[in-house]
C-alpha positions as CSV (number, residue, x, y, z in Angstrom):
1,M,26.2,-50.4,-5.6
2,A,27.1,-46.7,-6.5
3,L,24.0,-45.9,-4.6
4,A,24.8,-47.9,-1.6
5,D,28.4,-46.7,-1.6
6,A,26.8,-43.0,-1.6
7,W,25.2,-44.0,1.8
8,S,28.5,-46.0,3.7
9,N,29.3,-44.9,7.0
10,Q,31.8,-42.8,5.9
11,N,29.7,-40.7,3.8
12,I,26.9,-40.1,6.4
13,I,26.2,-37.9,9.7
14,T,23.9,-38.3,12.4
15,I,21.2,-35.6,12.5
16,P,22.3,-34.5,16.0
17,N,26.0,-34.4,14.8
18,A,24.8,-32.5,11.9
19,S,23.0,-30.1,13.8
20,R,26.0,-29.4,16.2
21,S,28.8,-29.2,13.3
22,L,26.2,-26.4,11.7
23,S,25.4,-24.8,14.7
24,I,21.4,-25.0,13.9
25,K,18.5,-26.7,15.4
26,T,17.5,-30.2,14.6
27,D,14.1,-29.1,14.2
28,V,15.4,-27.0,11.4
29,L,17.0,-29.9,9.4
30,Q,14.0,-32.0,10.6
31,Y,12.0,-29.8,8.5
32,H,13.4,-29.7,5.4
33,I,13.9,-33.7,5.7
34,D,10.1,-33.7,6.2
35,N,9.9,-31.3,3.0
36,G,11.6,-33.4,0.7
37,A,14.8,-30.8,0.6
38,I,17.1,-33.0,2.4
39,E,17.2,-37.0,2.1
40,S,17.7,-38.8,5.4
41,R,17.9,-42.5,6.2
42,D,17.8,-43.8,9.3
43,G,18.3,-40.5,11.5
44,S,21.3,-39.6,9.2
45,I,21.7,-37.6,6.7
46,L,24.4,-37.3,3.7
47,K,27.7,-35.4,4.5
48,S,27.6,-33.6,1.0
49,A,24.2,-32.1,2.2
50,C,25.8,-30.9,5.5
51,N,28.5,-29.2,3.4
52,E,25.9,-28.0,1.2
53,I,24.4,-26.3,4.3
54,Q,27.5,-25.1,5.5
55,I,28.7,-23.2,2.0
56,Q,24.8,-21.5,2.4
57,K,25.7,-20.4,5.9
58,A,29.0,-18.8,5.2
59,N,27.2,-17.1,1.9
60,Y,23.9,-16.0,2.9
61,V,22.6,-13.9,5.5
62,G,18.9,-13.3,5.5
63,I,17.3,-9.8,5.3
64,K,16.0,-9.9,8.7
65,N,19.8,-10.5,10.6
66,F,21.1,-8.0,7.8
67,L,18.9,-5.5,9.5
68,K,19.6,-6.4,13.1
69,Q,23.2,-4.5,12.7
70,H,21.5,-1.1,11.8
71,N,18.9,-0.9,15.0
72,D,19.0,2.5,16.7
73,D,16.6,4.8,18.3
74,R,15.0,5.4,15.4
75,F,15.0,2.0,13.3
76,E,14.2,-1.1,15.0
77,S,14.2,-4.3,12.5
78,K,11.7,-6.2,14.9
79,Y,9.1,-4.4,13.9
80,V,7.3,-5.4,10.4
81,K,6.6,-2.1,9.2
82,N,10.1,-0.7,9.8
83,R,11.5,-3.8,7.4
84,N,8.7,-3.3,5.0
85,K,9.9,0.9,4.4
86,Y,13.3,-1.0,3.8
87,I,11.9,-3.8,1.3
88,D,10.1,-0.6,-0.4
89,F,13.1,1.4,-0.7
90,L,15.2,-1.6,-2.4
91,E,12.2,-2.3,-4.8
92,E,12.3,1.5,-5.7
93,Y,15.8,0.7,-7.3
94,D,15.4,-3.0,-8.6
95,Y,17.3,-4.0,-5.2
96,F,20.6,-2.2,-6.7
97,G,20.5,-5.2,-9.0
98,I,21.7,-8.0,-6.3
99,E,20.5,-11.5,-6.3
100,I,17.5,-12.1,-4.2
101,K,17.5,-16.0,-2.9
102,E,14.0,-17.4,-2.1
103,P,13.5,-18.8,1.4
104,T,12.6,-21.9,0.4
105,E,15.9,-22.4,-1.2
106,I,17.5,-22.0,1.7
107,L,18.5,-25.0,4.2
108,F,19.8,-23.5,7.3
109,D,16.7,-22.0,8.8
110,I,12.8,-22.4,8.3
111,P,11.3,-20.3,5.3
112,E,8.9,-18.5,7.3
113,R,11.2,-16.8,9.4
114,E,13.0,-14.9,6.6
115,E,11.4,-13.0,3.8
116,F,14.4,-13.2,1.6
117,Y,18.3,-13.6,1.7
118,I,21.3,-12.3,-0.1
119,T,24.9,-12.8,-0.1
120,K,27.1,-11.8,2.5
121,E,29.2,-9.8,-0.2
122,D,25.9,-8.2,-1.6
123,A,25.5,-7.2,2.3
124,L,28.4,-5.1,2.1
125,F,26.8,-3.6,-0.9
126,L,23.6,-2.9,0.4
127,D,25.2,-1.5,3.3
128,Y,27.1,1.2,1.2
129,K,24.0,1.9,-0.5
130,S,21.6,2.0,2.2
131,R,23.7,5.0,4.4
132,Q,21.3,7.7,3.6
133,F,18.0,5.3,4.4
134,F,19.3,4.4,7.6
135,R,20.5,8.2,8.1
136,E,17.0,9.6,7.0
137,F,14.9,7.2,8.3
138,G,12.1,8.4,10.9
139,L,13.2,12.1,10.3
140,T,10.7,14.6,8.8
141,E,11.3,16.0,5.5
142,E,12.3,19.2,6.9
143,E,14.6,17.1,9.5
144,K,16.3,15.4,6.3
145,A,16.7,19.1,4.8
146,R,18.2,20.7,7.2
147,W,20.9,17.8,8.3
148,I,22.0,18.1,4.5
149,I,22.4,21.8,5.1
150,N,24.2,21.8,8.0
151,H,26.6,18.9,7.2
152,S,27.3,20.5,3.1
153,K,31.2,21.2,2.7
154,G,32.8,23.6,0.1
155,H,29.3,25.3,-0.5
156,P,29.3,28.5,0.9
157,V,27.4,30.4,-1.8
158,A,25.1,27.9,-2.2
159,L,24.6,27.6,1.7
160,D,24.0,31.2,2.0
161,Y,21.7,31.4,-0.7
162,I,19.6,28.3,-0.2
163,N,18.6,29.0,3.5
164,K,17.2,32.5,1.7
165,Y,15.5,30.6,-0.6
166,I,14.0,28.3,1.8
167,A,12.7,31.2,4.0
168,Y,11.8,33.1,1.2
169,I,9.1,30.3,0.0
170,E,8.1,28.8,3.2
171,D,4.8,30.9,3.4
172,E,3.7,28.1,0.9
173,D,1.7,25.2,1.9
174,N,3.8,22.3,2.6
175,V,6.8,23.3,1.5
176,Y,8.9,20.6,3.0
177,T,8.4,17.4,0.7
178,P,10.4,14.6,-0.7
179,S,10.8,16.6,-3.8
180,L,12.4,19.8,-1.4
181,T,14.8,17.1,0.0
182,A,15.5,15.9,-3.2
183,F,16.5,19.7,-4.6
184,V,18.6,20.4,-1.3
185,R,20.5,17.0,-2.1
186,T,21.0,18.2,-5.7
187,I,22.6,21.5,-4.9
188,F,25.2,20.2,-2.7
189,D,25.8,17.4,-4.7
190,M,27.1,19.7,-7.5
191,P,29.8,22.2,-7.3
192,D,29.2,25.5,-5.5
193,I,26.8,27.8,-7.6
194,K,28.8,30.1,-8.7
195,Q,31.3,27.8,-10.6
196,L,28.1,26.3,-12.4
197,I,27.8,26.1,-16.2
198,D,24.7,25.7,-18.3
199,E,25.5,22.2,-18.7
200,D,25.2,21.5,-15.1
201,F,22.1,23.8,-14.4
202,V,20.7,21.4,-17.4
203,S,21.9,18.1,-16.3
204,S,20.5,18.7,-12.9
205,I,17.1,19.2,-14.2
206,E,17.1,16.1,-16.5
207,D,18.2,14.2,-13.6
208,A,15.3,15.4,-11.2
209,E,12.8,12.7,-10.7
210,T,9.8,15.1,-9.6
211,V,8.4,18.1,-11.9
212,R,8.6,19.6,-8.3
213,T,12.4,19.4,-8.1
214,K,12.5,20.7,-11.5
215,E,10.8,23.6,-10.6
216,L,12.4,24.4,-7.4
217,L,16.4,23.8,-9.2
218,T,15.0,26.1,-11.8
219,E,13.3,28.7,-9.7
220,F,17.1,28.5,-7.1
221,F,19.0,29.2,-9.9
222,K,16.9,32.6,-11.2
223,F,16.9,33.4,-7.3
224,V,20.6,33.5,-7.0
225,A,21.1,34.8,-10.2
226,K,19.4,38.2,-9.1
227,Y,22.0,38.6,-6.5
228,E,25.3,37.2,-8.2
229,N,27.3,37.0,-11.2
230,V,27.2,33.1,-12.2
231,K,28.0,31.6,-15.5
232,Y,25.0,29.8,-16.4
233,H,22.4,31.6,-18.1
234,N,18.3,31.4,-17.1
235,I,16.7,28.4,-18.1
236,D,12.8,27.7,-18.6
237,L,11.6,24.3,-18.1
238,K,10.2,22.9,-21.3
239,K,6.6,21.8,-21.3
240,R,6.2,18.3,-20.6
241,E,5.0,15.6,-23.6
242,S,3.8,12.3,-22.4
243,D,5.6,9.3,-23.4
244,A,3.6,7.3,-20.8
245,E,2.4,4.0,-21.6
246,P,-1.1,3.7,-23.5
247,A,-4.0,2.3,-21.6
248,Y,-5.1,-1.3,-22.4
249,P,-7.0,-1.6,-25.5
250,Y,-11.0,-2.1,-24.6
251,E,-10.7,-5.6,-26.2
252,D,-7.8,-6.5,-24.1
253,F,-9.4,-4.6,-21.2
254,V,-12.6,-6.7,-21.5
255,R,-11.0,-10.2,-21.9
256,L,-9.3,-9.7,-19.0
257,A,-12.2,-9.2,-16.8
258,K,-13.5,-12.5,-18.5
259,I,-10.4,-14.1,-17.1
260,L,-10.7,-12.4,-13.7
261,F,-14.2,-13.0,-13.2
262,N,-16.4,-15.0,-15.1
263,S,-17.2,-18.2,-13.6
264,D,-17.4,-20.6,-16.8
265,Y,-13.7,-19.7,-17.4
266,D,-13.0,-20.5,-13.6
267,K,-14.2,-23.7,-14.0
268,D,-12.8,-24.2,-17.5
269,H,-9.4,-23.5,-16.1
270,N,-9.6,-25.2,-12.9
271,L,-8.7,-21.6,-11.3
272,T,-10.5,-22.6,-8.0
273,L,-8.7,-25.8,-7.6
274,K,-5.2,-24.2,-8.4
275,A,-5.6,-21.2,-6.1
276,L,-6.5,-23.7,-3.2
277,E,-3.2,-25.7,-3.9
278,N,-0.7,-23.0,-4.2
279,S,-1.3,-19.8,-1.8
280,N,1.1,-17.7,-4.4
281,Y,-2.1,-18.4,-6.9
282,A,-4.4,-17.2,-4.3
283,E,-2.7,-14.0,-3.9
284,M,-2.2,-13.1,-7.3
285,W,-5.9,-13.8,-8.5
286,M,-6.6,-11.7,-5.2
287,F,-4.0,-9.2,-6.6
288,L,-5.6,-8.7,-10.1
289,A,-8.7,-8.6,-9.2
290,C,-8.6,-5.9,-6.6
291,H,-6.1,-3.8,-9.2
292,Y,-8.5,-4.2,-11.8
293,V,-12.0,-3.3,-10.1
294,C,-10.4,-1.0,-7.2
295,G,-7.4,0.7,-9.7
296,W,-5.5,1.3,-6.5
297,R,-1.9,1.6,-6.0
298,S,-0.1,-2.1,-5.3
299,S,1.0,-1.0,-1.8
300,D,-2.7,0.3,-1.1
301,I,-3.9,-3.4,-2.1
302,C,-1.5,-5.2,-0.5
303,D,-1.2,-3.7,3.0
304,R,-4.8,-2.4,3.3
305,W,-7.0,-5.2,2.0
306,V,-9.1,-6.6,5.0
307,Y,-9.4,-10.1,5.4
308,P,-11.9,-12.1,7.8
309,N,-8.7,-13.7,9.8
310,F,-10.8,-16.6,11.2
311,K,-9.8,-17.7,14.7
312,S,-12.5,-20.4,14.9
313,N,-15.3,-22.0,13.9
314,D,-17.1,-19.5,15.9
315,N,-17.4,-16.6,13.3
316,P,-20.2,-14.3,12.0
317,F,-20.2,-16.4,8.7
318,K,-20.3,-19.7,10.3
319,I,-18.0,-20.9,8.2
320,N,-15.9,-24.3,9.1
321,I,-12.5,-23.8,9.1
322,D,-11.8,-27.6,9.4
323,T,-13.3,-28.3,6.0
324,L,-13.1,-24.8,4.3
325,K,-11.3,-26.3,1.4
326,A,-13.6,-29.1,0.4
327,D,-16.3,-26.7,1.2
328,I,-15.2,-23.9,-1.5
329,L,-14.6,-26.9,-3.9
330,N,-17.4,-28.9,-3.5
331,G,-19.6,-25.8,-3.8
332,N,-20.9,-26.2,-0.1
333,I,-20.9,-22.6,0.3
334,S,-23.7,-20.7,-0.6
335,N,-23.6,-17.2,-3.0
336,E,-25.1,-15.4,0.0
337,T,-22.4,-16.4,2.4
338,Y,-19.4,-15.2,-0.4
339,D,-21.9,-12.1,-0.7
340,G,-21.8,-11.9,3.1
341,V,-18.2,-11.9,3.8
342,A,-16.9,-9.5,0.5
343,L,-19.8,-7.0,1.8
344,Y,-17.5,-7.2,5.6
345,T,-14.2,-6.4,3.7
346,I,-16.1,-3.6,1.7
347,R,-17.6,-2.2,4.9
348,K,-14.6,-2.6,7.0
349,I,-12.3,-1.1,4.2
350,E,-14.6,2.0,3.9
351,M,-15.1,2.8,7.4
352,A,-11.3,2.2,8.3
353,Y,-10.7,5.7,6.0
354,N,-7.7,4.3,5.0
355,V,-5.3,7.0,3.3
356,P,-3.6,5.9,0.3
357,Q,0.5,6.6,0.2
358,K,1.4,9.4,-1.8
359,T,-2.1,11.0,-2.4
360,G,-2.5,13.1,1.1
361,L,-5.7,13.0,2.3
362,G,-8.6,10.9,1.1
363,K,-9.8,7.0,1.8
364,L,-10.0,3.9,-0.3
365,R,-13.4,3.0,-1.5
366,S,-13.7,-0.9,-2.3
367,E,-15.2,-0.3,-5.7
368,I,-17.3,-3.3,-5.6
369,V,-20.4,-3.8,-7.3
370,P,-23.0,-6.4,-6.1
371,D,-22.7,-9.0,-9.2
372,L,-18.8,-9.3,-8.0
373,R,-19.4,-10.1,-4.1
374,T,-19.3,-13.7,-4.6
375,I,-16.1,-14.0,-6.5
376,F,-14.7,-11.4,-4.1
377,G,-16.1,-13.5,-1.0
378,K,-14.6,-16.4,-2.6
379,L,-11.1,-15.1,-3.3
380,A,-11.2,-13.5,0.3
381,L,-12.4,-17.1,1.9
382,I,-9.6,-19.2,-0.4
383,A,-7.2,-16.4,1.0
384,E,-8.2,-17.3,4.4
385,Y,-7.6,-21.0,4.0
386,H,-4.1,-20.4,3.3
387,H,-3.5,-18.4,6.0
388,I,-4.9,-20.7,8.6
389,T,-3.1,-23.7,7.2
390,S,0.3,-22.3,6.3
391,G,0.3,-18.4,7.4
392,E,0.3,-17.1,3.7
393,G,-2.5,-16.1,1.6
394,Y,-2.7,-12.7,2.1
395,M,-1.3,-10.3,-0.3
396,N,2.4,-9.0,0.5
397,A,3.7,-5.9,-1.0
398,H,7.0,-7.3,-1.8
399,R,5.7,-9.8,-3.7
400,A,3.4,-7.6,-6.0
401,S,6.0,-8.1,-8.9
402,R,5.2,-11.6,-8.8
403,Y,1.3,-11.2,-8.9
404,R,2.1,-9.4,-12.2
405,N,4.9,-12.0,-13.9
406,W,3.8,-13.0,-17.3
407,I,5.2,-16.9,-16.6
408,I,2.9,-17.0,-13.4
409,C,-0.1,-15.4,-14.6
410,R,0.2,-18.0,-17.8
411,D,0.7,-21.2,-15.6
412,F,-2.3,-20.1,-13.7
413,F,-4.9,-18.3,-16.1
414,G,-3.8,-20.1,-19.0
415,D,-2.9,-19.3,-23.0
416,D,-5.5,-16.4,-22.7
417,I,-4.0,-14.0,-20.9
418,F,-0.4,-14.5,-22.5
419,N,-2.3,-13.3,-26.0
420,I,-3.1,-10.0,-24.2
421,T,0.4,-9.7,-22.3
422,G,2.5,-11.5,-24.5
423,K,6.3,-11.8,-22.8
424,H,5.7,-8.4,-20.6
425,S,4.1,-8.5,-16.9
426,I,0.6,-7.1,-16.5
427,S,1.1,-3.6,-16.5
428,S,-0.2,-2.1,-13.5
429,R,0.2,1.4,-15.0
430,R,-1.7,0.6,-18.2
431,L,-4.2,-1.5,-16.3
432,N,-5.0,1.6,-14.1
433,K,-5.0,4.0,-16.7
434,S,-7.8,1.8,-18.9
435,Y,-9.6,2.3,-15.2
436,L,-8.9,5.9,-14.7
437,Q,-10.1,7.0,-18.5
438,G,-13.3,5.4,-17.0
439,I,-13.8,7.0,-14.3
440,E,-12.9,10.2,-16.2
441,Q,-15.3,10.3,-19.0
442,S,-18.0,9.0,-16.7
443,A,-17.2,12.1,-14.1
444,R,-17.4,14.1,-17.0
445,N,-20.7,12.9,-18.2
446,N,-22.5,12.9,-14.9
447,G,-20.3,14.0,-12.1
448,N,-20.4,10.6,-10.4
449,T,-18.8,7.1,-10.2
450,T,-20.4,4.6,-12.5
451,L,-16.9,2.9,-12.9
452,V,-16.5,1.4,-16.2
453,A,-14.0,-1.4,-14.7
454,N,-17.2,-2.2,-12.5
455,V,-19.5,-2.7,-15.6
456,I,-16.9,-4.5,-17.4
457,A,-16.1,-6.7,-15.1
458,S,-19.8,-7.6,-13.7
459,F,-20.8,-7.9,-17.4
460,A,-17.6,-10.5,-17.6
461,R,-18.6,-12.2,-14.5
462,N,-22.0,-13.2,-16.0
463,H,-21.9,-13.2,-19.9
464,A,-19.6,-15.9,-22.1
465,N,-19.7,-13.5,-24.9
466,V,-16.9,-11.6,-24.2
467,D,-16.0,-10.6,-28.1
468,T,-19.6,-9.1,-28.7
469,T,-19.0,-7.4,-25.1
470,A,-15.4,-5.9,-26.4
471,I,-17.1,-4.8,-29.6
472,Y,-20.2,-3.0,-28.1
473,L,-17.6,-1.4,-25.6
474,K,-15.3,-0.3,-28.2
475,D,-18.3,1.0,-30.4
476,H,-20.2,2.8,-27.3
477,G,-18.3,2.8,-24.2
478,L,-16.0,5.7,-24.2
479,T,-16.6,7.4,-28.1
480,G,-19.0,10.1,-27.4
481,E,-22.2,8.7,-25.6
482,S,-22.7,9.3,-21.9
483,A,-22.3,6.9,-19.1
484,E,-25.8,6.6,-18.7
485,V,-26.4,5.6,-22.3
486,V,-24.0,2.9,-21.8
487,L,-25.1,1.5,-18.9
488,Y,-29.0,2.1,-20.0
489,M,-27.7,-0.5,-23.3
490,M,-26.0,-2.6,-21.4
491,M,-29.4,-3.2,-19.3
492,Q,-31.5,-3.4,-22.2
493,R,-29.4,-6.6,-22.9
494,G,-30.0,-7.8,-19.2
495,V,-26.6,-7.2,-17.8
496,F,-28.6,-5.8,-14.6
497,S,-31.5,-7.1,-12.9
498,V,-33.6,-4.3,-13.5
499,S,-33.7,-2.3,-16.4
500,L,-33.8,1.8,-16.4
501,Y,-36.1,1.4,-19.8
502,N,-38.6,-0.6,-18.1
503,A,-38.4,2.1,-14.6
504,L,-39.4,4.8,-17.3
505,I,-41.8,2.9,-19.1
506,A,-43.3,2.4,-15.5
507,A,-43.3,6.2,-15.1
508,F,-44.5,7.5,-17.7
509,P,-46.9,4.4,-19.2
510,D,-48.3,6.9,-22.5
511,A,-45.6,8.6,-23.3
512,F,-42.1,6.9,-22.9
513,E,-43.1,3.9,-24.6
514,K,-44.3,6.0,-28.0
515,L,-40.7,7.5,-28.7
516,S,-38.3,6.2,-30.6
517,A,-34.9,4.6,-29.8
518,K,-33.0,7.7,-30.7
519,E,-35.8,9.9,-28.5
520,Q,-35.5,7.6,-25.6
521,T,-31.8,7.7,-25.4
522,L,-32.0,11.3,-25.5
523,I,-34.1,11.5,-22.4
524,M,-31.6,9.3,-20.7
525,E,-29.0,11.4,-21.0
526,Q,-30.9,14.3,-19.4
527,I,-31.9,12.0,-16.0
528,P,-29.8,13.3,-13.4
529,L,-29.3,10.0,-11.8
530,S,-27.2,7.2,-13.6
531,A,-29.3,3.8,-14.2
532,Y,-27.4,2.2,-11.5
533,E,-28.2,5.0,-9.3
534,L,-32.2,5.3,-10.2
535,E,-32.4,1.1,-9.6
536,T,-30.7,1.5,-6.2
537,V,-32.2,4.9,-4.7
538,G,-35.5,3.6,-6.4
539,T,-36.2,0.8,-4.2
540,S,-36.4,2.8,-1.0
541,L,-38.7,5.0,-2.4
542,V,-41.0,2.4,-3.6
543,A,-40.6,0.5,-0.8
544,S,-41.6,3.8,1.6
545,N,-44.4,4.5,-0.9
546,R,-45.9,0.8,-0.3
547,M,-45.5,1.3,3.5
548,T,-47.5,4.7,3.3
549,E,-50.2,3.5,1.6
550,I,-50.8,-0.1,3.6
551,L,-50.3,2.0,6.8
552,S,-53.5,4.6,5.6
553,Q,-55.5,1.2,5.6
554,G,-54.4,1.0,9.3
555,K,-52.7,-3.0,8.5
556,S,-49.4,-3.5,10.5
557,E,-48.1,-6.5,9.0
558,E,-46.7,-5.5,5.2
559,P,-45.3,-2.0,6.9
560,T,-43.3,-4.1,9.7
561,E,-42.2,-6.5,7.2
562,I,-40.8,-3.6,5.0
563,L,-39.6,-1.8,8.1
564,K,-37.6,-4.7,9.4
565,A,-36.1,-5.1,6.2
566,M,-34.9,-1.6,5.6
567,F,-33.7,-1.9,9.3
568,A,-31.6,-5.0,8.2
569,L,-30.2,-3.4,5.1
570,A,-29.3,-0.4,7.0
571,Q,-27.5,-2.7,9.2
572,G,-25.9,-4.4,6.8
573,K,-28.1,-7.7,7.3
574,G,-29.6,-8.1,4.4
575,K,-28.5,-10.3,1.4
576,A,-26.2,-9.0,-1.0
577,K,-28.6,-9.1,-3.8
578,D,-31.8,-7.9,-2.1
579,A,-33.4,-5.1,-4.0
580,G,-32.5,-2.2,-1.7
581,I,-29.6,0.3,-0.1
582,Y,-28.3,1.0,3.4
583,C,-26.8,4.6,2.7
584,K,-28.3,7.1,0.1
585,K,-24.4,8.8,0.0
586,K,-22.8,5.3,-1.1
587,A,-25.4,4.7,-3.4
588,L,-24.8,7.9,-5.0
589,G,-21.2,6.8,-5.0
590,F,-19.7,9.7,-2.3
591,C,-18.2,9.1,0.9
592,C,-19.9,8.9,4.0
593,E,-20.1,12.5,5.8
594,N,-19.7,11.2,9.4
595,P,-17.3,8.3,9.3
596,T,-17.2,8.0,13.2
597,Y,-20.8,7.3,14.0
598,E,-20.9,3.9,15.7
599,S,-24.7,3.8,14.9
600,C,-26.1,5.5,12.0
601,L,-29.7,5.3,13.2
602,A,-28.8,6.4,17.0
603,N,-27.3,9.7,15.5
604,L,-30.2,10.1,12.8
605,C,-28.1,10.5,9.9
606,P,-30.2,11.7,6.9
607,Y,-28.6,10.0,4.6
608,H,-29.5,6.6,6.6
609,V,-32.2,4.7,4.5
610,F,-34.0,3.7,7.8
611,T,-34.2,7.3,9.1
612,S,-34.9,9.6,5.5
613,D,-37.3,6.4,4.1
614,G,-38.3,4.5,6.8
615,I,-39.8,6.0,10.1
616,P,-40.3,9.4,8.7
617,S,-43.0,7.7,6.0
618,L,-45.2,5.9,8.4
619,V,-44.9,9.6,11.2
620,K,-46.2,11.2,7.9
621,V,-49.1,9.2,7.8
622,I,-50.1,10.4,11.0
623,K,-49.5,14.0,10.6
624,D,-51.5,13.8,7.2
625,Y,-54.7,12.5,9.1
626,M,-54.2,15.1,11.6
627,E,-53.7,17.9,9.3
628,K,-56.9,16.9,7.5
629,E,-59.1,16.5,10.6
630,L,-57.8,20.0,11.5
631,I,-58.6,21.5,7.9
632,T,-61.8,19.9,7.3
633,G,-63.4,19.4,10.7
634,N,-64.3,16.1,9.6
635,R,-64.2,13.5,12.9
636,K,-63.9,10.6,10.1
637,Y,-60.0,11.7,9.7
638,G,-59.8,11.7,13.3
639,I,-61.7,8.3,14.1
640,A,-59.3,6.5,11.8
641,L,-56.2,7.9,13.2
642,R,-56.9,7.0,16.9
643,T,-58.9,3.4,16.1
644,Q,-56.5,1.9,12.8
645,I,-53.6,4.2,12.3
646,I,-52.2,5.2,15.7
647,P,-52.5,1.4,16.8
648,A,-51.0,0.1,13.7
649,F,-47.9,2.5,13.7
650,Q,-47.7,1.3,17.7
651,E,-47.3,-2.4,16.6
652,I,-45.1,-1.7,13.6
653,I,-42.5,0.5,16.3
654,N,-43.0,-2.2,19.1
655,A,-42.3,-4.9,16.4
656,I,-39.2,-3.3,14.9
657,I,-37.7,-2.0,18.0
658,K,-37.3,-5.1,19.5
659,E,-34.3,-5.9,17.2
660,M,-32.5,-2.6,18.3
661,S,-29.3,-2.0,20.6
662,E,-30.5,0.5,23.4
663,E,-28.6,3.5,21.4
664,D,-30.7,2.6,18.3
665,K,-34.0,2.7,20.6
666,A,-33.1,6.0,21.8
667,G,-32.3,7.6,18.3
668,T,-35.4,6.0,16.6
669,R,-37.6,7.5,19.9
670,K,-36.1,10.7,19.3
671,L,-36.8,10.3,15.5
672,I,-40.2,9.7,16.2
673,V,-40.8,12.9,18.2
674,E,-38.9,15.1,15.3
675,A,-40.4,14.0,12.8
676,L,-43.9,14.6,14.6
677,N,-42.8,18.0,15.9
678,G,-41.0,18.6,12.3
């Protein structure tokens, strides 16, 4: 009876009337009705719901609308990049302690139209706190510093000397930085410099956020003291002592890899299903996986990750976007397809030459080894499913704190991750430190990037006994042995498909096998290439030698297939788990020297496997036979050359050149001419 009374005529209002009274569109009300946030009967809603919406409208404002009032010739809120910069500013200061309301909690608009909401009272507070942000938005650091200097009041001595000091240091490289701007701001936030005492000096140093700002303040105070009678004394900076958080212990680092990458763990905890049902889970899984393997800053992961961004079923991977969720759940997508999607991401990121924030020159590298391509390909397609169906699924920097939240992580991954984190968010700083310590140790030993995070993650992907792995890595991973030995020992346990031990046995069958394990290990440490590098580079050399051998017999079929495989790998068309590499530079962990080349082959890049070990190997056979005929005078070499080797060479080239672009054909012809004349 009471329920019926609640829906009496005096307690309800029609949707059109509610829309007019609230000054919002009916489709907004209908959206929330369809999603169960507002109850509706026979085209009407409760007046109490209408009142709740009215209260929300009176008290909350979306961040987009808040920012519109700050539009000027430098800041335009319609641009996502500008809004994101403001959100980054808020995150840096923990939103100044104000409450953030999620779009899903607001009933007077559709959630997708706003990032978040704040109370109008808090908006006034943010206005005050954001004055500096909007005043300096779009200015260079030099313009910011000059503005502060030109608008200073009551600092006659400081004003005179700060201009002299900046002129004094302007010959240094990169003078105008955020640290210098902070230094200038600090000087004019204090009393004039002749009034300062030691306590003011020390306080300004302690409050400075960066070491460079502290150094500038210290040197400036000394600079003024040379020419003026001041009340403070010379104070030098104390050598910094690190009180930073430690890296995650190796046991936790390895267990986290199992949680993120192990296929059995995925099945046991229904991670794929949960990620497909909830875009927040999908984004979190991708974020933590990238953070673990790549070791980037959070904003770089969110802003610079590359997605396939399918528009239709007509895509390179032949993914049916209409059945994508079911295909992922039912195992209808092959590992080769997942690998291909991951390779697409890897190459797009590496070729984009993205520059991480705050690090100056350099680029992002997607350190994803072959063993992890399948899982990253799957995560990319899960993200793509959400993006197609709801516009979500792609990582967003302003949600990064959620991705690390211990409650959300436990809900998704289970209690195993809670045993690592406890009631603390996953620490990106501690995780990065674990990652970077691995790189540091590896670099110290062999000057290359055999990354410990990759090794552990790859191992966890394929091995269930994570406890044994953790003990093994703790005992041997970074306690004295070189990175080569670590990989060697892991290879001996079947982590990778090709064993360095077996490679050495094959190379030195009469000697290496007779050595003791200790002696073998000592030899391993002397090898200039790491195990992974030897495995990858070696495959192209083996293929090259095999082509030379077969062509010398005047046969064309097998060299053609090998050359085609090399070309396919070089163009990124080979299967991810094929034994081979497309670029020797990349295999050795170095950056591309010619990132602007549209075609490595057309430009005859010397690190390209096709140009370095493909065509030249075949041309060498021709040159060898020509030289033998000239040196020995024996006609049999010339006959073999003209009747068998050259026809076979022409047949091979004609077969492979059909698959090339016109630019690559021209490059191949040039390569042959240079190889013959070289």
